[in-house]
N, C-alpha and C positions, 0 to 999 in steps of 0.2 A: 591171350596176349596181354601183358601189362605194360604199359608205356609210360615213361616219364618224359615230361615236356617242359621246356622254359624258353624264354626269351630275355633279351635286354630290351631297353626302351626303344630300339631301332626295329624290333619284331614283333611288337605286340599285336597289330592287326592280323598278321598271318598265324601267330600263335592262336588267336582266337578263332580263326578260320579252321585250323587243324583241329582244335578241340572239338569243334562242330562235327567235323568228319569223324573223329573218333567216337563221338557219341552215336553218330548215325550208323557207324560200324559195329556198335555195342562192344567197343573195346575199353577195358578198365585202363584208366590213366591217373597219374599224379601230376598236378600242375604246380611247378616250382616257380612260377613267377616270370618276369617281374610285372607288376601292375601300375607302373608309373610312366609318365612320359619325360620325366628329368633323366639326365644322363647317369647311368650306372655302368659298372664295370663287368663285361661279358664273362670274365673267369668266375665270378661270384655265382653265375648261374650255370655255366656249362660244366664245372667240376662237380657240383652235387648231383647233377643227371648222370654224368660219366661214373661216378662212384656207385649210384644205384644200379646201373647197368653191371658194372664190374663185379659187384657183390652178388648179383643174381636176384636182387630185390624186384627188379623188373627185367623183362627180356630185351626191351629196345628203348631208345631215347631219340627225341627230336629236338633240335635247337635251332632258334632263329634269331639273327641279329641283322644289322644292315646289309652286310655282304654274306654273312655265313662263315667268312674266313677266321675271324677271331674266335668263334665258337668252336670250330673244327680244330684249331691248333690247341685250344685249352683242353678240350675233350681228349685229345690224342695223347696228352701227357699222362693220363691215367692208364695204368698197366691193364691190359686186356681189352682196350677200346680200339675199335676200328671205326672211326667217325669219317663218314664220306660226305663231302660237299657235293650237292647236286642241284643244277638249275635246269635240267631236262629230264624228260621221261626215260631216254635211253640210259642215261647214267645211273638213274635211280634204279633201274632193272638190273643193269650190269654189276653194280656195287652189291647188290644182294646174292645174284646168281654166282659171281666170280670172287668177291671179296668178302662175303658174308659179313658185311658191315652191320654193326649193332647200334649205331647212332647215325642219324640223317641231320645234316645241317643244310639250312637254305638262307638266303638273303632276301629280305623284304624290299630292299631297294633295287634289287635285280629282277625279280619275278614278281607278278601279281597273284591275287588269292586263289583264282581258278586254276592256274598253273601249279601252284604250291599244293593244292589239294590233289591234283592228279599225281604230282611227284610222290606226295606221302602215300596215296592209296597204292600205287604201284610198289613203292618200296615196302610198305607193310605187308602186302599179299604175295610178294615174290620170294619163293624159297631159294635156299643155298644149293647149287649144283653138287657140291662135293668133288669127288674124284680127283683130277689133277689140281684143281682149285684147293683142295683141302691140303694137299702137300705144300702149297705156298703159304697158306694161313699157318700151318704147323711151323714152318721156318720163322715166321714173324713171332710166334709163341715162344719158340727155343731161344731166339734172340732176346726177348724180354726176360726170360728166365735167367739167362747167363748174365744179363747186364742190369738186373735190378738190385 
């Protein structure tokens, strides 16, 4: 699996932690920044990750900002993206099993690095269940097609 990862200035520490996790898991990744502590705009980082996921260049994306909210809102504007904001392991697992999320968003000001690693690992390793959940995902895809 290939993963694109990015953060704004508010998520650099957890981004670095997740990059270490990806390396430990021997997962290929593309790091799209940011590498500064000065204020930047989260859409400038969320949208490129979402576009890489939507195009199929990578299978999944991980986004981190202060709360994860701005990143998730921005990423979900890209057709084909199902970005889920998760700050606990149960939600991380459920969003993969039931929603087939393709981008994970987290907030560095909400969770610490240990929990972020646990969430990311669960999210990266949990498969989509399909079945009745696939019908729901297909309804989202149909809506996107009609309204794009």
